[in-house]
C-alpha positions, 0 to 999 in steps of 0.5 A: 532776800535771795536767801529767803527766796532759796528757802521757799524754793527748797520747800517747793514754793518757788512762786512765792516772791519778795513782793508778796505780803500776808503770806500766812493771813492770805493762805499763800503758805500754810502751817506745813509750809512754816514747819518746812521753812523752820527745818530749812532755816535750821539746816542752813544756819546749823542752829535750832530755831527757838519756839519764841520765833515760830509765830505767825507774825514772823512768816508774813513776808520776806522782810519779817522772815529775814528780821526773825532770822537775824534776831534768832541767829544772833 
């Protein structure tokens, strides 16, 4: 989960932590944050993230982000 935390720090959201849920639904992050996260993920893994993975459900918690990255980078 440290990798996910580093992504949030990179986009200027160091206050987001792994205990938080419903990140998008509760307005903790917004669509611009998602775009910045996608850019950071692509930079970190040196691979573009397919649009099928850029859906709200994938950005609700550290767990859903980690699962999405695992699936997307296979």
